[in-house]
C-alpha positions as CSV (number, residue, x, y, z in Angstrom):
1,M,-0.1,0.2,-0.1
2,A,2.7,2.5,0.8
3,A,4.5,1.8,-2.5
4,L,1.1,2.4,-4.4
5,F,1.1,5.7,-2.1
6,A,4.6,6.6,-3.2
7,S,4.2,6.0,-6.9
8,S,0.9,7.9,-7.6
9,V,2.3,10.8,-5.6
10,R,5.6,10.6,-7.5
11,A,3.5,10.3,-11.1
12,L,1.3,13.3,-9.7
13,S,4.4,15.4,-8.9
14,V,6.2,14.6,-12.6
15,G,2.8,15.2,-14.4
16,C,2.6,18.5,-12.8
17,F,6.3,19.1,-13.8
18,A,5.7,18.0,-17.3
19,V,2.6,20.7,-17.2
20,A,4.7,23.3,-15.8
21,A,7.2,22.6,-18.2
22,V,4.9,23.0,-21.0
23,L,3.5,26.3,-19.4
24,Y,6.8,28.2,-20.0
25,P,6.9,28.3,-23.8
26,I,3.5,29.2,-23.8
27,L,4.2,31.6,-21.5
28,M,7.1,33.1,-23.3
29,A,5.2,33.4,-26.7
30,V,1.9,35.4,-25.1
31,I,4.8,37.6,-23.8
32,V,6.3,38.0,-27.2
33,F,3.0,38.6,-29.0
34,N,1.9,41.1,-26.2
35,V,5.2,42.9,-26.6
36,I,4.6,43.2,-30.1
37,L,1.1,43.9,-30.2
38,R,2.0,46.7,-27.8
39,Y,5.1,48.4,-29.1
40,G,4.9,47.2,-32.8
41,F,1.2,48.4,-32.8
42,S,0.2,50.1,-30.1
43,I,-2.2,47.9,-28.8
44,G,-2.5,47.2,-25.2
45,S,-4.2,44.4,-23.8
46,I,-5.5,43.6,-20.2
47,E,-6.2,39.9,-21.2
48,L,-2.5,39.3,-22.2
49,E,-1.1,40.6,-19.1
50,E,-3.4,38.7,-16.9
51,I,-3.2,35.7,-19.0
52,Q,0.9,36.2,-18.5
53,W,0.2,36.2,-14.5
54,H,-2.2,33.2,-14.6
55,I,0.4,30.9,-16.8
56,Y,3.3,32.1,-14.7
57,S,1.6,31.4,-11.7
58,A,0.3,28.2,-12.9
59,A,3.6,26.7,-14.2
60,F,5.5,28.1,-10.9
61,L,3.1,26.5,-8.7
62,L,2.6,23.3,-10.7
63,G,6.4,22.9,-10.5
64,L,7.3,22.9,-6.4
65,A,6.3,19.2,-6.0
66,D,8.7,17.8,-8.4
67,V,11.4,20.1,-6.9
68,F,10.9,19.3,-3.5
69,R,10.8,15.5,-4.9
70,K,14.0,15.8,-6.2
71,D,15.7,17.8,-3.5
72,A,16.5,20.7,-5.9
73,N,15.0,23.5,-3.2
74,I,17.3,25.8,-2.1
75,R,18.2,24.8,1.3
76,V,19.8,26.1,4.2
77,D,22.2,23.6,5.0
78,F,25.0,25.3,7.2
79,L,24.4,22.9,9.8
80,A,24.8,20.1,7.4
81,R,28.5,20.1,7.3
82,V,28.8,19.1,10.8
83,F,26.2,16.6,11.3
84,S,26.5,13.0,10.7
85,E,24.5,11.0,8.1
86,R,22.1,10.1,10.7
87,A,21.8,13.4,12.6
88,R,20.9,15.1,9.1
89,G,18.3,12.4,8.5
90,L,16.7,12.7,11.7
91,A,16.8,16.5,11.3
92,D,15.0,16.6,7.7
93,I,12.6,14.3,9.8
94,I,12.0,16.6,12.5
95,L,11.6,19.6,10.0
96,L,9.5,17.8,7.4
97,A,7.0,16.9,10.7
98,L,6.9,19.9,12.3
99,L,7.5,23.0,9.6
100,A,7.1,21.5,6.1
101,L,4.1,19.5,6.3
102,P,1.7,21.8,9.0
103,F,2.7,24.8,6.9
104,V,1.9,23.5,3.7
105,G,-1.1,21.8,4.9
106,L,-2.4,25.0,6.3
107,F,-2.3,27.1,3.1
108,A,-3.5,24.1,1.3
109,Y,-6.8,24.1,3.8
110,F,-6.8,27.7,3.3
111,A,-6.5,28.2,-0.7
112,W,-9.2,25.7,-0.5
113,G,-11.4,28.3,0.9
114,Y,-10.1,30.8,-1.1
115,F,-10.9,28.9,-4.7
116,L,-14.3,28.1,-3.0
117,T,-15.3,32.0,-2.2
118,S,-14.2,32.8,-5.4
119,W,-16.4,29.8,-7.3
120,E,-19.4,30.7,-5.3
121,L,-18.6,34.3,-5.9
122,G,-18.2,33.6,-9.7
123,E,-15.4,36.1,-9.3
124,V,-13.8,37.6,-12.6
125,S,-11.2,40.1,-13.1
126,P,-11.9,43.6,-11.8
127,H,-10.6,44.9,-15.4
128,S,-13.4,45.2,-17.6
129,S,-11.8,43.5,-20.2
130,G,-9.9,41.1,-17.9
131,L,-10.1,37.2,-17.8
132,P,-13.1,35.6,-16.5
133,A,-13.0,33.0,-14.3
134,R,-10.3,34.0,-11.5
135,Y,-11.3,31.1,-9.7
136,L,-9.3,28.6,-12.0
137,I,-6.1,30.3,-10.8
138,K,-7.1,29.7,-7.2
139,F,-7.9,26.5,-8.0
140,V,-4.4,25.7,-9.2
141,L,-2.8,27.6,-6.2
142,F,-5.0,24.9,-4.0
143,F,-4.1,21.9,-6.2
144,A,-0.4,22.9,-6.3
145,F,-0.2,22.9,-2.6
146,L,-1.8,19.8,-2.2
147,V,0.3,18.0,-4.3
148,L,3.1,19.5,-2.4
149,F,1.7,18.3,0.8
150,L,1.2,14.9,-0.3
151,Q,4.9,15.3,-1.8
152,I,6.1,16.0,1.6
153,V,4.0,12.8,3.3
154,E,5.7,10.6,1.3
155,T,9.3,12.0,1.3
156,L,9.0,11.9,5.4
157,T,7.4,8.2,5.1
158,S,10.5,7.3,3.1
159,R,13.0,9.2,5.4
160,L,11.4,7.5,8.3
161,K,11.8,4.2,7.0
162,E,15.4,5.0,5.6
163,F,15.9,6.4,8.9
164,R,15.0,3.2,10.7
165,A,17.0,1.1,8.8
166,G,19.7,2.7,9.1
167,G,19.4,2.5,13.0
168,Q,18.9,-1.7,12.9
169,A,21.9,-1.5,10.3
170,Q,24.0,0.3,13.0
171,A,22.4,-2.1,15.7
172,G,23.6,-5.1,14.4
173,D,27.4,-4.1,13.8
């Protein structure tokens, strides 16, 4: 069951990252098109500005879980040099359980409410020519943090298993 959870979360994280990777070239095309319209033809577009913000936000958010899974996130490991491998593993477990998991869980929880309120209000852009359905990007915010939460749970579970296995190996030496 744990292996199924781990592989499902990994697939979800990788899938979200793949979507994010596709969104960046689209974002660049929208930016170039917007610049050409604005500076080449003196046509400004609120829709294109908002599409840029939404695509950038979605791409950034959807990439979070897989970046975390790959351990490619920025870390402050100034103490890692003085800790043993086992102490670093224990520190990771403690920090994941006491800081990352509650923070990301609360963020996902409140993002869900943020999305629901937007959905119920039928929130649209405050600009008359802006995008409709602002709740879509708010759903992406919730979804991305939910996937990140699941990835943290999977990572924490994996690190706990590794820590226990390391403790048994040392006890047998």
